[in-house]
N, C-alpha and C positions, 0 to 999 in steps of 0.2 A: 362319510368324511367330506368336509368342504375343501374345495380346491383353491389354492392360492397361486397365482401366476407370479413367481418370483422374478422372472425376466421383466414382466410388465411393471412390477413394483420398482425395479431399478432403472426402468426406461431403456432396456437393452434388447437387442435381438438374441435369439437362442444360440447364435453362432459367436457371441461375445467371447473375447479372450479373458484370461484371468486378470491381466493388467487393466482391461476395460471395466471389469467387474469391480476391482478395487477402487479405480478412479471414480466410478459412479457412486459407490458407497460413500466415499469420503465427501463428495460434493453434497449428496442428499443428507448425510448424517449431520453435516455442518448446518444445513438449511433447516432441518426439522428437529434438532436436538432440543429437548424440553427447556434447557437453560437459556437458549437464544431465540427459539422460534416464537413468533407471535400468533401462529396458526392455532386455532381452537382445537384442531385435531392433530397437532404436531406430535404429541406424545405417542398416539396410536400409530401414526405414520412412521415415527422413528423405530417403534417396536417391529413393525413389518419390514422396514428397511434392514434392520439388524438381523432379523430372522432370515430374510432372503440372502443376505451376504454370508451368513454362517453356513448356509447350505451350498451356495453356488461356488464359493471360494475353495471348497474341498472337492477335489476331483472325484473321489468315491461317492460322496453324497450327491454331487451334481449328476453323476451317471445314474444313480438310483432314482433321483428326482425325474430325470428325463425318461426313465422307463415307465413312469406313471402315465405318460402320454400328455397331450395338450388339451386342456379344458378351459371353459370360461371361469373367470374368478368368481368364487362363491358358489359354484356349481357342486352339487353332491355327486360323489363318484366312489367306486369301489376299486381298490388296488388290484393289479393283476393277480392271477392265482398263485404265482410264485411267492408273492408276499404273504398270502394266506398260509402257505406251507411253512414259511419261516416263523410266522407267529404261532403256529400250531393249529391243528384241525379245529374248525368251528370258530375261528377268531372273528370277533365283531368289531368292525371299524367305524360303526355309526357315530359314536360320540367322541372319538379320539381326535385331538388337534393335530394338524399336519406337522407342526414342529415337534411335538411329542412323538409322533410317528417316526420321524427321522432319528430322534434321540434314542429310540428303542431298537431300530433295525438297520442303522447305517454302519458303514465300515465293516467290521468283522461280524456283524449281525448279532452282537451280544447285547443284552439288556443293560439299561442304565444310561443316563444322559452323558454324552461326551462333551468335555469342555473344549471349545474352540477359541484359539487366541484371536482377539479382535484388536486391531490397531487403534490408538487413541485419536481423538479429534484434533484437527489443526485449528489454530486460533489466530486472529489478526488484531493488532493494536496499533493505533496511530499516535505519533508523537511529533512535537514541533522542534525543529532545529534552526539554528542561526547560521549566518554566514561565517561568523567568527569560529563557531564550533567546527564547521567544515574545513576552514583554513587551518585550524590547529589539529584536526583529527582527534577532537576531544572525546572523552568518555562521558556518557550520560546515563542516568538511571531511568529505567522504564518500570512503571507500576502497573500491574494488571491483576484482575481477579480470575483465577483459573479453577476448574473443577478438581476435586480430589475425593477418593473413596476412603471412608473410614474403616475401622476393623470389622464393622458389621456389614460392610458392602454398600452402605448408603453414600450417595454423592452429595457433596457440599461445595460451596465456593470459598476459596481461601485467597487472601491477598499475597501476591508474589512480587518480588523486586529483582530486576536483572540489570547488570551493567553492560552497556553496549558501546562499542567504539564507533564513532561516526567516521565513515571513510572520507578521505580527503577529496575524493572525486564524487561525493554524494550529490544527488540531484533531487529536485522536488518530485515526490511521488515514488521514489525508489523503495524497494522492499528488501529488508534484511531478514534472512532465515536463521532462526535459532533452533537447530535440530534437537528433537527430544524434549523441548520445553513447553509443549502444548498439553493437551488433555491426556490423562493416563490411559494405558491400554487395559483390556480385560483378559483375564485368564492367561496372563503372561505375554500379551501382545505388546508391541513396541509403543512408546508414547508418541503422540503427535508432535507437530512442529509449531513454533510460534513465529509469526511473521510480523516484523516491525515496519510499518509504513511511515516514511519520513516526509513531513510536510514543512516546507521552507517558510519561515516567518518573514513577514514584510520588514524591510530594514529602513530605519529613519533617514539614512544617507544614501545608500547604494541601491541602484536598480540592476537587475540581473538579465542578461541576454546570453543564453547558453553558458559559455565559460567566461564571457566578458562582463565587466562591471561598469556602470555609468554613475556619475554624480554631477550635480550642478555646482559650478565654481563661481560664487559671487565676487565681482570686482567693483571697486568704486570707479567713477568716471575718470579720475586722475590716474588710477592704476592702469586702466585700459589705454589711456593716451600716452602716458609717460613710460609705462613698463614697470614691473615690480617683481619681487621675489615673494611668493605667498606660500603658506603651508597648505598641504593637501593631505587629507586623511586616507590611509589605505588599510587593508586588513592586516598588514604587517607592521603598521606604525605610520607616523606622520613623515612626509618627505617635503622638501622645498621644490617648488616649481618656478622656473623663470618665465615670466610673462613678458613677451617683447612689446615694444611701443606700438601704439595704434592697433591694439587687439580689438576685434569687433565681437559683438554679442553673437553667440551661437558657435563660435570657433571651438573645435574639439582638440584637446591636448591628449596625446596617447602616452600612457605610462606602461611600458612593456612589462609583461609577466607580473603585473600587480593585480591580476584578476583571480579567478578560481583555478585550483590545480587541475592538471590534465587528467582525463579518464584513462589514458593508456599511453604507452610509449609512442604510438603513432600520432598522438594529438598533442599540440602545444598548450602550455599553460595560457590562460586567458589574459587579456590586457584590461587596464583601467582607463576609461576615457573621462576627462574632466571637461564639461561643457560650460563655456563662459556665459554668465548672466550679469548684465550691468545693473547695479543697484544705486539708487539715489537716496539721500537722507530722507527720513520720514518727515522731519521738521528741521529746516535750515536755520541756523543762528543768524543774528544780524551781520556778523562778520562774514559768514559764508555767503549770505545773500549779496553783500557788497562785492565780493570777489566774483560771484557768478554774474553779476550785472556788468562788471568790467570785462569779463570774458565774452559775454554776449555782444558787447559793443565792439570788441576788437576782432572777433572771429568772423570769417566769411563762410564758414562751413554751413551747408544747407542739406540736411539728410533727406529732404522731401523733393529734391530737384527732379527726380525721376517720375514723380507722380503729380507734379504741378501742371497747371493748364498751359497750353501753348500761348505764345505772345499774340497769336491771331485772334484770341478771344474765346477759344473753345474751353468749355468747362468740364 
């Protein structure tokens, strides 16, 4: 009989707990499952991983496996004499597979393969969400292709659709867990989970900084000088902002609680900051040019006074 080191296959020490065995199996099964793995040997590795898990997760089978002693993987060995007595006098273990060996002599030592419940695989899907969906706590549809076993026990991929509510405190990269919506279990094992990873779409108007939002607020030169009431978009609708006279470019106006909802009671809702940008016409009309000419002649304002050369001739 050829020895398989089940602990080595799962990457665990022989002292591993049942929880550690389960965690290692789920991680490796997700990595080497034939439906997702690009490894040329992924299917064979997945079979060994499943075989190791079926044995080590069962306390009786694990105890019997440990009784075989520790050998190198692939090494030929003969089970202890006690196993020979269970199999019957003169039992020949030369050609038997290790998995069949446990199927025949595990548990109550009765013949026949025992079915072991194997949990289903976890899956992950990414979806894009918008700031508006976060603000509204909207429901979105998630489409994903998941494995399913048919009546003959063969696995196939089938399209599934789930409706998911976007949390009002959702963040870029946040994962939502849909319990029991992943891969099907085997032999009555529980289904795996589906994890939805939310990716925030770039917004044409707003910039995000944690829970705060920023936008550029374009003003005309006369609005900046004379003051004005201008519309400002927010996630909750348009509001009017009073711009005081002599507003300079780069000034930030804070609109309280117009940002993203808080993550919890201990955190405040974010704010919206409107950052002033002075815009000039791309092409001035004849009348506008005349007015600007009169303004230039009448005004004594010099925005470059701080960077001009000293009167002593320094440049």
